[in-house]
Phi, psi and omega in degrees: 000314182295324177294323175292324180298312184276350180294344177292344177265356181290126173289154177290147181259135178223162182290325184250318185207132174295114189297323188300330183291346176295344176299342181292331183254009180295337185295332179296332177285338185266359179238087178291163180300328179296340177299320184270342183265317185259114182294125176232172181298314182293318179293322179295319177300311183293324178293327179291321175298317180293319176296320176299313178296322180297319180293321180291315177296326180294326176290321179289320183277330181089172184288340186291327185232044185294327180295345179286355178297329181294329175298315184281331171296317179293323179294319175299315180295315181299313181294320182297315179297319183286326175295321182285324178299327180291344179279344180275149181297143172063023175246128183291134177270090184293333179284356174272005180243138181296333177301325178276311183295320174295324176298328176279318187282315188294312177299324179293313182295317183296318181294320177299313181296316183293318179294315184293318183287332179279314189264332184225063184296314183295321178297320181290322177294322178296330180289344177286342178236107177300152180294134178091007181284136177292146184304328180293330181267358182304312181301319179291324178293326177296318176297314181295315182293324179295313179296317180293330176288321184289326185273005181298317178292326178294318180289324173300311184290319180290325179297317182290315183294316181297320176293324173293317179298315187296313181295318183291324178295317181296319176295324179293320181295316179297319178296326179288338179278354183302308182297337186263356179260158181297155183294337179289341181264358184294322179297318176299320181292321180297316179298319180297319177294321175296314179296322177292322179296318174300317177299316179294329176291321178294317180297325181294320183286314184299314182292323174293322179291319178295322179296312181295318184289316179296321177299318181290328178289324175295324182287326181291341184283342185266359182266000000 
């Protein structure tokens, strides 16, 4: 039962290239050039969202690295598209795999750490001891802060993948119970599936936003 349940997350195997991973770049096909050239209601709404994110990231990052907001807006958009594509039938959810989420989180974290330790070494060392820490606790705080810093890419990756997996597993479990329940309960099952799909849509938005915001906060700490 568990093997069948988790098999929905298995990528397809191919001799040369796993086809399912191409869903990661499917979002490029859904955004024609006319979307950016001809103003429409949907494009105006999306541009308002992007401008709101730009202002928020600019506040988090500060004026020194204001141009970096576009990196995190792109990261938000990529994760959001992949999360939503995974809600459609027979489309592979790449963000439910650590291979995808770690690929996004680890290079970002490494680049922040390398930049911070090379250019702002004193600032990075000061972050290891919070202000007001008693001298007796300073060695322990250095160990705790170092460990919490090292596990940041792992927590980013696992948080996104786990939230995507949890919702998809719940929908799979409810879908598998359909043939075994009485016909009088099918309407209730349908309503439950619709409500769960709405919840998963909200989770897809929230998790992409959380991933982008936490990444921007990690980058602001190295300046």
